[in-house]
C-alpha positions in Angstrom: -175.1 42.1 8.4 -177.6 42.2 5.5 -175.5 44.4 3.2 -173.8 42.6 0.3 -170.2 43.4 1.2 -169.2 39.7 0.7 -169.0 40.3 -3.0 -166.1 42.6 -2.5 -162.5 42.3 -1.4 -162.4 44.8 1.5 -158.7 45.4 1.0 -159.4 46.5 -2.6 -162.2 48.8 -1.4 -159.8 50.3 1.2 -157.2 51.0 -1.4 -159.7 52.7 -3.7 -161.2 54.7 -0.8 -157.7 55.8 0.3 -157.1 57.2 -3.2 -160.5 58.7 -4.1 -162.3 59.1 -0.8 -165.4 57.6 -2.4 -166.3 54.2 -3.6 -169.4 53.0 -5.5 -171.0 49.8 -4.0 -173.0 48.2 -6.8 -175.8 45.9 -5.5 -175.1 46.8 -1.9 -178.7 46.0 -0.9 -180.1 42.6 -1.3 -183.3 42.3 -3.4 -185.2 41.5 -0.2 -184.0 44.6 1.6 -184.7 46.8 -1.4 -188.3 45.5 -1.6 -188.7 46.0 2.1 -187.3 49.5 2.0 -189.6 50.4 -0.9 -192.5 49.2 1.1 -191.6 51.1 4.3 -190.4 54.4 3.1 -193.9 55.7 1.9 -195.1 55.2 5.4 -192.9 58.0 6.7 -192.8 60.3 3.7 -195.9 62.0 5.1 -193.4 63.6 7.7 -191.2 64.9 4.9 -190.2 68.6 4.6 -190.0 70.3 1.2 -187.0 72.5 0.8 -186.2 75.1 -2.0 -183.6 77.6 -1.1 -179.9 78.7 -1.6 -177.6 77.4 1.2 -175.5 80.4 2.6 -172.9 78.1 4.1 -172.0 76.6 0.7 -171.7 79.8 -1.4 -175.5 79.8 -2.1 -175.7 76.5 -4.0 -179.3 75.3 -4.4 -181.3 72.9 -2.3 -184.5 71.7 -4.1 -185.5 68.5 -2.5 -187.7 66.7 0.0 -186.2 65.5 3.3 -187.1 63.3 6.3 -184.9 63.9 9.3 -183.8 62.0 12.3 -186.7 63.0 14.5 -188.7 60.6 12.3 -186.1 58.0 11.2 -184.8 57.3 14.7 -188.2 56.0 15.6 -188.0 53.4 12.9 -186.4 50.2 14.1 -185.9 48.9 10.6 -183.6 51.9 10.0 -181.8 52.2 13.4 -180.9 48.5 13.6 -179.2 48.6 10.2 -177.5 52.0 10.9 -176.0 50.8 14.2 -175.1 47.3 13.0 -171.8 46.5 14.5 -170.6 44.4 11.6 -171.4 47.3 9.2 -169.5 49.8 11.3 -166.5 47.4 11.5 -166.5 47.1 7.7 -166.7 50.8 7.2 -163.8 51.2 9.7 -161.7 48.7 7.6 -162.5 50.5 4.4 -161.9 54.1 5.7 -158.9 53.4 7.8 -160.5 55.4 10.6 -162.5 54.1 13.6 -166.0 54.8 12.6 -168.7 55.7 15.1 -172.3 56.6 15.0 -173.2 60.3 14.4 -174.2 62.0 17.7 -176.5 64.5 16.0 -179.9 62.7 16.0 -181.3 65.1 13.4 -178.8 64.1 10.6 -177.6 60.6 11.6 -180.3 58.9 9.4 -181.8 61.0 6.6 -184.1 60.2 3.7 -183.9 62.6 0.7 -186.0 62.6 -2.3 -185.7 64.5 -5.6 -188.9 64.2 -7.6 -189.5 67.4 -9.6 -187.8 68.7 -12.7 -184.7 70.7 -11.6 -184.7 69.2 -8.1 -181.0 69.1 -6.9 -178.8 68.8 -3.9 -176.2 71.5 -4.8 -172.4 71.5 -4.2 -171.3 71.1 -0.6 -169.2 69.4 2.0 -170.8 67.8 5.0 -170.1 68.5 8.7 -169.6 64.8 9.5 -166.8 62.8 7.8 -168.6 59.8 6.4 -171.8 59.0 4.5 -173.1 55.6 3.4 -175.8 56.2 0.8 -178.4 53.6 -0.1 -180.3 54.1 -3.4 -183.9 53.1 -3.1 -185.5 54.7 -6.2 -183.5 55.8 -9.2 -184.3 57.8 -12.3 -183.2 56.6 -15.7 -179.7 57.8 -16.8 -181.1 60.3 -19.2 -183.2 61.9 -16.4 -180.2 63.2 -14.4 -179.8 62.8 -10.6 -176.1 61.7 -10.8 -173.7 62.0 -7.9 -170.9 64.4 -9.0 -167.7 64.9 -7.0 -164.3 66.5 -7.4 -161.3 64.2 -7.4 -157.8 65.7 -8.1 -159.3 68.7 -9.8 -161.6 66.7 -12.1 -165.3 66.3 -11.9 -166.3 62.6 -11.6 -169.8 61.2 -11.9 -171.6 58.2 -10.3 -174.9 56.8 -11.6 -176.8 54.7 -9.0 -179.3 52.0 -9.8 -181.8 50.9 -7.2 -180.0 48.8 -4.6 -176.6 50.5 -5.3 -174.8 52.5 -2.7 -171.7 54.5 -2.2 -169.4 55.4 0.7 -167.8 58.9 0.8 -165.5 61.0 3.0 -168.0 63.8 2.8 -166.2 66.4 4.8 -163.3 66.3 2.3 -165.0 65.6 -1.0 -166.9 68.4 -2.7 -170.0 66.8 -4.1 -173.6 67.3 -5.3 -176.5 65.6 -7.0 -177.2 66.9 -10.5 -180.6 68.4 -11.3 -183.4 66.1 -12.5 -184.2 66.7 -16.2 -187.8 65.5 -15.8 -190.4 64.8 -13.1 -189.1 61.5 -11.8 -188.1 60.0 -8.4 -184.7 59.6 -6.8 -184.9 58.4 -3.2 -181.9 57.7 -1.0 -181.2 56.8 2.6 -178.2 58.6 4.1 -176.4 57.0 7.0 -174.1 59.6 8.6 -171.0 58.6 10.6 -168.2 60.2 12.6 -164.7 59.3 13.6 -164.1 58.1 17.2 -162.7 60.6 19.6 -163.1 63.4 17.0 -165.3 66.4 17.7 -167.5 67.8 14.9 -168.6 71.4 15.0 -171.6 71.8 12.8 -171.8 75.0 10.6 -175.6 75.1 10.7 -176.3 74.0 7.2 -177.9 70.7 8.4 -180.4 72.5 10.5 -181.4 74.7 7.6 -181.8 71.7 5.3 -183.5 69.3 7.7 -185.7 71.3 10.0 -188.4 73.9 9.6 
């Protein structure tokens, strides 16, 4: 597995995840992988869809973003091999305390999202599927916005991601968003979506609105 989990005590991550349902993973990507991803992503951004609307399933919170869905990403071996890596899935299972499996919706299992215009945002929402592993490929400066915000025990918490950082979240239970960009700048992430073994997910249609024409 090429993700830098060896720098962490997995038991400590599991305790933190049990408490907050989200953990930041600083330096999750190796320098080599980050350079590689930065080189590969522009090759598929030509397939991206621009979205600018209010999502009805989430009380009309805004979506102003550019997305690449699984119809494109699942044809990229450099993404699918990392997404389906058995050691990665075992590690996420240990951290979450649930038996993690791959997402069976091939539109949203591997997503690339980009915010790049002033006021671009991914508004407040829950996800259909329970887990997301987020990999930050391009990041704005702190003063430019694009933070991850989430609600924990009634309080709003914030995560700033540098390039190469990641986070793991129980996205069906944690209310979360990405704050609006304050300038024209670039925030690009890869979203690996996972499910729980032997658990059925009934989508509410929001993913189709966000990820397809």
